[in-house]
N, C-alpha and C positions, 0 to 999 in steps of 0.2 A: 785530697789536700787542696785548700783554697790558696792560690798564689797570684800575686800581681807581678807580671813581667812586662816585656816590651815587644812591640811589633818590630820585626827585623826588616821585612820588605813585603810589598804587595805586587804580584805579577798578574796582569790580565790574561785569561785563557781564551775568552771570547767576549761577546758584548755584555753578558750578564753574569759571568763566572770568573772568579779569580783565585789565585793561590796565595795564601798568607803565610809567611814564615814568622814564627814566634820564638823569641829568645827565652829559653827555659831549660836550664841545665838539669833540673830535677825531673821534669817530665820527659826530656830527651833520654835520660838515663834509665827511667823506669817503664816507659811506654812500650806496649807490645802490639803487634799487628792485630787489628780488629778492635782495639780499645778506642775510647773517645775522650774528648774534653768538653766541659760545659762552660760556655763563654758568656760573660755579661757584656752585652753589645753596647749598652749606653743609650742615652736618650730617654725622654719622659714617657714614650709610648712603647718601650721595650723592657718591661719589668722582668719577664722570665728569661733565664739563660737559654742559649741555643746550643744543642749538641753538635759536635763536628768530629768525624772520624780522624784518627791519625793517618794522614796520607803518606808522609815520608818523615823519617826520623834521622837526624844527623847527630849521632851521639858524640862524635868527636868535636863537633862545633857547639854543642849544647843548644841546639835548635830543633824545631819540628815544623812541618807544614800541615796546614788544613786547607781543604778546598771549599769554597763558599759560592753558592749561587744566590743572587739577589732575588729574594722572594717577598720581602715585607720590610717593615720599619727596622727590625733588628739587624737583618743582614745588610740593609741599606746603610745603617749607621756604621757597620764594620767596614764597608767599602770606602767610607770617607776617612778612615784612620790613616795615619801616615807613619813612616819610619821613626822609631823612637817613642811613639805614644805608649803610655802604660795600658795594659790590658789585664782584666781580672778573669782568672781561669780556675776552674776546679778540674783536677785530673792527675794522672790518667784514671779513667773510670771503666767499669764493665769487664766483661769476660771476652777475650779475643779468640782468634782462630787457633786451631790445633796445629802444632808444628812437629808432626810425627816423622821420625827418621825412616820408618818402614814404608811411608808413602813415597815411592821413587818417582812416580809420574803424576803430576797434578795439573789441574786446569782451573783457571779463574774465569768467571763469567760476570761481566759488568754491564749495566745498562745506564746510560746517561751519567749523572753525577754519582751513581752507585759505583763507579770505577775507583773512586778515591781510596777507600780502605784496602783495596786489593793490591795497590802498588807496594806498600811496605811488606805485605805478606809475601809477594814474589821476592823481595830483597832478602828476607830472612829465612824463608823456608829451605830446608836442607835437600829438597828433592833434586834428583839428577836431571830431570826433564820437566820444564815448565811451559805450559801452553796458556796464552791469554786470548780470550774472546771478548771483544768489546762491541757493544751496540749503541748506535745513536740514531736520532730521528733524521737529521740531515747533515751534510758535510760541515756546515758552519758550527755545529755543536760538537764536532770531534775534538777531544781534548787529550793532552798528554800522550800523544801517539809515540813520540820518540822516547819519553821516559819509560813507557811500558816495553817498548822494543828493546831497550837496553837491559831490562831485567828478566827477560824470558827467552826461551829458545825458539818460540814461534808465536807470532802475533797475527791475529785475524780480526779485521774490523768489518762491521756491517752497518749499513744505513737503510732506513725504511724505504727511502726513495731511490736507492742505488747511486746517489751522488758521490759516494766515496766508499771504497772497498766493495764488499759483496752486497747485492741488493737483498733486502729481506730482514727478518728478525734474527737477533743473536741466538735465540733458542734453536733456530734451524741450523745455525753453524755448529752449535753444541751437538745436536743429533748427528750431523755429518761426521764430526771429529770422533765421537764415541764409537761410531761404526767403523772407523778406520784404524783406531789404535786403542790400546789398553790404558786406561787412566785409573789410578788408585783412589783419588779423592778429588771432588769438585767443590770449589768455593764460589759463592754466588752473592751478588748484591745489586739491587736495582729496583725498578718498579715492581709492585706486588704481582701483577699478572705474569711478568717475565720470570720472577723467582718461582712462582707456582708451577709454570710450565717446565722450567729447568729442573726442579725437584722431581716432577713426574717422570721426566726423561731419565734422570739418574736412577730412580726407583726401578724403572723398566729394565735397566741394565745391571741392577744390583750393585750400584756404585755408591758408596757413602758420600754424602755432601753436607756442607755447612752453609748457612745463610746468615747474612748480616742484615738485621732489620733496621729500618729507619722510621723513627717515631718522634713526634713532638714530646717533650719532657717537661715536668715541672721542677722537681728537685734534683734529679740525676743520680740519686742514691737509694731509691726504693722506698722512700717515706710516703710518697703519694701514689695515686693510681692512674696518673695521666697516660703513662706509656704501657698500660696492660695489653698483653696479647694472649691469644688462645694457644695452648699447647696440649699435646696428648700426654696423659698421665695414668699409668696402670689400667689401660683399656678404656679409660674415660677421658675427660678433659678438665683443664683447670686454667687459671690465669697466671701468667708469669710477668715479671717486670722486665722490659727491654733493657732498662738502664743497669739493673743489678744482676739479673739472671742471664742477660745477653750483653751486648746486642747480637752476639753470635750464638746461634742455636743449631742443632743438627736439623737438617732439612726434613727428616722423617718426623720430627716432634712438633713442627709448627702446623697449626690449622689455618690455612689461608682462606679468607672469606671475601 
């Protein structure tokens, strides 16, 4: 659904990343964890829409949040928007995370801005025990720590240089936690090398996992091939559309290259 709504607020998270609240009763009512919206950023040099995961949904308020890192002209244009500005959105789009009641203990693993889609998952998943493992490069890039702490039973943060939390990669944290406790399902989003390593770790423990892929998109509805990714299919491989078949896939099905 192509909708024009309004910016509710913009909250800086660090020097180049911000949280945008958007007023949209329709998307707030229908949006599921792991789904995304495709946003027209505005400006003469930002023709293609940009996809953003639903970070947090406030159904009672008719709003939802997206996390944005300024990377180019489109996201720069978004950062200049102000409260009350109209914003052109398509969504909610894609296939989200599974919310299976039989998964009593879950873990989410996020790296950098890949943490955004995992917050609403923690808020809505019916699991009795929820573990959040978040990895960042340095302390200044740590975002939404309190928000995640409020939505899980245990939060562990790692930084590559040890300036905040545990020193090292978040995948090492995952290996440590899986050795300590039984987890029924793991949900992963972040840089490709991190996701690949996390999936391999889950496979080694025979733990099902799901990954949320981040790709540049053209249409957002499966009509173009901009967001194609390789997946396993009947013992071989094929291309899937991240926008339509994902962005969430089973970790075992994705061919990371």
